[in-house]
Every structure is written in structure tokens, then in C-alpha cells.
N, C-alpha and C positions, 0 to 999 in steps of 0.2 A: 502610637501603637505597634506591638514588636511584630517581627514575619510570621509567626506562629499564629498569631492570632490572625493576622490578615490572611495566610494561608486556606485554615479552615473560613474562615469569611466564603472566601472564594468558593473553595467546593460546594460550600450551602451553596453558595447562589445561581452555579452552573448550575445544581443537580436542578435547581427550582426553577429555571429556566428554558427548559426543556422536555418532553413527552414524547413519546411514540412508541413502536416495537421495534426491538433489537432486532439487528443482521448482522452477517459477519460479511465484512468488507473484502474485496481480494484484494490477496498478499502481494507485497513487491517492493521494489526501490521508492525511494521517493527522497528530495533532495528538498531543500528552502532555505529559507530570511526573514531574520526579525531585525524591528527597532523599537527600542520603547527608554524605560530606563532605571536605572540602576541608585541605590542607594548603598552608601559603605560610613561606617562609623570608625574608629582604629584610633586605641592609646598610643604615645612615645613604650611608654614601659613592658609593652606588651610584645615589641622588638627587641626588647633589651637591651636600648639606647640605657645610657647612663641617668642613676637616679634624679641627675634635676633636670635632666626631662619632662616636663612636664604639658605636654602638650597635646592636641586633639586633633583628628580629621576627622568633620560629618558632614560629609556632604550627597549631590546627588547631582548626576551628568546623563546625558544622552549613552547609551548601548545599544549594541549591535551584536549580531549573531549569526553565523551561518551553521547547517545542520547536514545530515548526510543519516539515512536508516534504511531498515528494511523489515517489514512486518509480517507475521505470521496467523492467519487462522487455528488456533489452538483451539476452538469451542463453540458454539452456536452464535454465543452469543460478546466472546473477548478474543481481540487482537492481542498476543505478546510482540513485543520488538522491539530490535539493539536500534541506537542513535547514539550521535557521534560529531565534535561540531569545534567549532573557534566562534570566542566570545572576547568582546573587546567593551568592560566595563566601564570606559569616560576618563575623562581627565579633572579626576577631583580636588580642591582647593584650599586652604584653608589661610588666610590672614593672619600674621602674628608681629609684633616688635622688629622680630628680627626679620622678617620677611616671607615667602610666600613656601607653605608646607605643602606636597605635591605627594600624590598615593596614585600610580598609573595599574591598576592590574589589569591582564589580560590570564587567557587559558582554554588546555584543550578539553572536552569534560567528555564521558560516557557515560550512557546511562540503560537500564533496563524499562521496557515502557507495557505500561497495559493500559488500553483500551480498549472501551465498553462503546459501539457504535449506535447509536439511536436514531433512527431514519438517515436522513442528510449529515446529523449530527454525531462530531467522535465528543467524547469523555473518554481523557485520557489522564494517570496519573507514574511520573516515573523517579530512578533512584539512582544512585550511581556515583559518580565522583568525579573529580575534577585536577587538572593538575595546575596551580595556579604559579603564579610568578607576581608577586605584590607593588616591586618595585616602588619603596618608601625615602621620600627627600626632604632632608631638614635641612637651612641653610648654617643653618649651631652642627646640627652632630652626623653630618653629612646623610648619606645611600643606605638602603639596605632593600639588597636587590637579592629577592633568595626563593626558593621555589618550594612548594610544600602542596602534598596532594589532604586533598579533603574530601567529606563527604557532601555531594549533591543532592539537591529533591525540587518536586516540584507537580504543580499541575496544572491543567487548561482545558482551554475546548476547543475545536472545531468546525467547520459549516466546510462544508463538502460540493464544490460544482463542479462536475465533466472530471476532468484529472488534476484541477486545483482544492487547498482544502487552506480557508481562511482564518488561522489560529491566533489565540491570545491566550498567554501563561502566565504563571507567577514560578519564581524557581528563588532556592533559598541554598546556600553555601558555609559550611559547618566549619567555618573555620576559625581555630581556638584563639589565635591575633587578630579576628577582628568581632568586634560586640555585636555588630550590625552587618548582615553584606545581605544582601538580594536584589530582584532584578523582576522587575513586570514588560511584557514586551507583545508585541503584537506584528505576523507576519504572512507571508504566502507562502505555500508547498506546492509542489508539481508530484502529484504521482505516475510513477511507470506503469497504471494498466489503463483496461479499458474502463468505463464508467458501467458500473450495474442497468442496466436495463429495469427498466419499473417492468414487472409480469400482469398483463391487463385477460381479467376471467373474462369469458364472453359470456355479455349479461342476457338474463332470463327473458328480456324485452326486448321489442324491435327496437334498435338502434334509430335516434331523431337526425340521423344524416345518413346521407346516404352509404351503403355498403355493399356490394357486391357477391361475398364471398360469404358473409352472414358469420363473417368471425367478431365482430366489435370494436373496427375497429373504421375508421369513417374513408371512404377510398379516397381524399385527398392526402392522408395522410399513410395509409394504407401503401406497403411498400414490398408485400410480397399478396397480392389479388387475389391467388386464388387458393388461400388455406380450404380447407374444408369446415363449413360450418360448423360451431359448438369446439374446435378446437383452441388448445389453449396457447395462447399466441404472445407474443414481448408487444413491446408500448409501441413499433413500428408497422405490427399485423403478420410479423413471421414464426410459424410455428414451433414450440419451446421442445417436439418433443421428434424432430424431424431425425429418420436416424437411415443412412444408406450403408448396402451391401453390394461389394464387389467382389468377383473370382478371382480366380488365376489359378494360369496350366501348372500343372503339375509340376516341383522343384525351380518353381518358377518367381522369379519378383517383376516380371514385367507387368504393364495394364494392356488388357486387353481391348480392342475398339468400341466393345460395349461398355465396358469401364472407362472410356475416356467422352463419350457420349455425353454417359450422367454425370460425371463430372464437369463437363461443359457447362452442362444447365446450368450449373451451380456455381459459377463465375459473373454471372451480371448479378446477384445475389451477393456475392461473398465480395464484391470489387465498388457496394453501391456505397458509400458516406457516411451517407444518411443512417445505413447499420455496422458500420463497423466495431458495433462492442460483439457482434456473434461469434463466438466462441466453442472450444470442441477440443475434443478427443479425436486420435485417428488410431485407429486398436488392428493390429496384423494378427495372425494366427492360420498353422496350418494343420495339416495329418497328421495320422502316427507313423509314417512313415519317415525311418533318418533317426537319429539320437535324435535328443534330447537338446543338449548344446547346440548341433548342427541348426534342427528346426526355431530353437529360440533366435540366435542370429538372421533364421530366413523372412521369420515373423517379424521382424524390428525391418529387415529392408524392404518387405514388400508397405508398411506401413510408410518407412521415408519417400519409396517411390509415390505414392499417394501426395504427400507433403510436398512433392519437388514438385509434381505437375501441375496442382494448384497453383504453386510460387511463379510458376513459370506462364503461368495463366495471366501475373499482373496480380494475385491476389497477394495481401498483404499477410504474413502466416507467421511471420514471430510475435511474439506477445498473444497470438489469437487461440493457435490452435497447437495441441501436444501429441509427438504419438511416442509409441508402445508395442510393442513386439512377448506377445503372449508362448507363443510358441505354440504347441499342440497340449496345452493344460487345460484351454474352453473348447468342446466339440459339441457342436450343433446339432449333430446327426452322427449314425453309428460309423467309425471308423474299419469296419467290415466289408464295404461293400465300396465301388469305384462312385456309386451316386454320392454315396455319404461322404465318403472322400471329398470328395470334388466341393458339397454346402462348407467343408471344414477348412479348404484354403480359400480363406476367405482375410478382407480388410474391411472391418468396420465404422465408418464415420458417423458421428452422433454431436448433437449442441450439448455443454455444461454450465452454461453463462443463467441461464434460465431454469424453471423448474413449473 
């Protein structure tokens, strides 16, 4: 069976093995490694050996690869990423009367990867190229150790558990000087992002276990035991619609005592390792007094002040919260009165990791 048929069969099997509702996984960097099997079929004449060279290397061997990539969420059902890495296809041999023929191809590759998340499963396809070093050696006709750029493509499936993904894939390499060249592998990927928490809707009927705050999460699991009844919560009982407004003085990026007290109340939750998936945005705003450029910078400094304060209290902020400054572009009250301007001098902290 040639590789094109194997690839089509793999895609059919992958599609039939999984069902579910697609959702957009979080974007970010990932790296991993795989081990598997590579198949190679190469004819001497394709490499420019003399006409009397009549040998063929048709073998398979253990292969491995290492890779790194980055994913972007471009649609609610589709991620697009870039991936690159190094492949060692193995040590291919063919015994002849003149000795052992050898082929030791390696290469650096780069792909554009399209991924459809289906529950915890990722279905992906990729296309790109490989800078291939073929390193073919014949006892009689010598060595052919040249480099060439070739088309590369593949399909695969990955199952995600927390930061880790376990994936199986098949890849083909369209090398005109190799009649049949492909690789099938399995490996582990590590994603540098927070695991996506499941959203738990508050049940209509009473919970079958103790649930003191009535949010649908059992007391033995609930990490936010005072959530109002009926609120939409994550899998650990913390509300998804949490938002906090912090007020600032005129032309100031200094936190007030009241602001610090409010932020201190968040620290026990945000430092709890069981809810380390909680993340969101910290948005800074100003009133209309001053230039647009100055207020934009002031709003960014206010958001950063909140970020820095929480980090100083032991909260791991990197990768969980982002800061944004909007200047005077989004008032919530009239800037014609001091009371309205005071309301507009604010930082809003809210969750974005669940809906």
C-alpha cells in the first residue's frame, strides 16, 4: 500500500474514532518529541550514479523527531499554527554482493498546521517543507551526501490531558529522488498554557451532595464556597462572571488602601493551586482631563500597578493575566462632573477563562 493510500486511510480512521462538540483551545507555545518508524525506497539511478549502478535501498528503521510550535485560535472551531523541528529517519541498509548499501537521511522541517479541537481531542493536518540531507553510500560507487528542499505533509490526532498532549501522526515527504518515503510516529507534547476548565451550569434540581452555597459544586470540591446560588461557575465552584472595579486618584497610578484590601481578598483564591487555571484581563481607564497620549500611558500604568501588586503577594500572574490600557476611550460616567470623572478613573479586573 503506497503512502497516499495509508494517509487517506489514517484520516478516515481518525475521523471515525472521535465525536463531540468542537471548542477553541487556548493559543500558545508547545514543544515535544516523537518516536516511530520510517520507510524508505530509493533507486541508485535517481541519484545520478553511473548507468551500470543497479541497486535499490528498500528498508525501514526506527525514527525520531523533536519539534516546537505556536498555535493561534482563528475561529471558534479552528486553530492555525506554525511548527518546526528536526527529524532523524534512521539507518537504512540493503545487503548486496558488493557490500552494504546505506542511507541515513535527516532533516529540518517547517509546517503550517490546521487543528480542529473536538473535546479533549485535536485533529490536525499540516503542510510545509523539509531541508533534507539524504546521505546515500554505495561500496562500489561512493557516497552521495547532498541537501535538497522537499514538500512535506501529514495528518494526526492528539489527546490532551492538562498541559500534555499525546499524539499519533503520519507524515510523507515528496522527494523526487526517493520513490516511497514516509514516517509514522507517536509522542508527547507539552503546552505552555493553563488547562481549560470545564464550565458547570448550576443545576435546576438539588445537588446529591452537600452544597452550602447552592452553586452545583459539592462542598468537598468547591474552592469558592461563598458563590451566590444560581451563578455560572467553573469546575471548582468559582464564579465565571467575577469582575472588580478599583478607583484611582486624579493623575495617579497608586493603589488606594481600599483597593489593596479588595485585592488582598483575591489572593487566597489566586494562590490556590487547585484553581491555577483562573485567568483574565486587567483593564486600565482614565477620565478626559489631559491629552489622549498621556491618558493612554496613565491607564497602562494603572493596570500594571494592579498586576504588580498581586504578583508581590505571591500570585503567579505570568500567562494567566494580561494588562491593557484604554485611556479615556471607554467612560462609564459623564466627564462633565467630578463624581463622573472619579468613576472613570478606574481599573477593571475580570475573568476571561470561562464564560
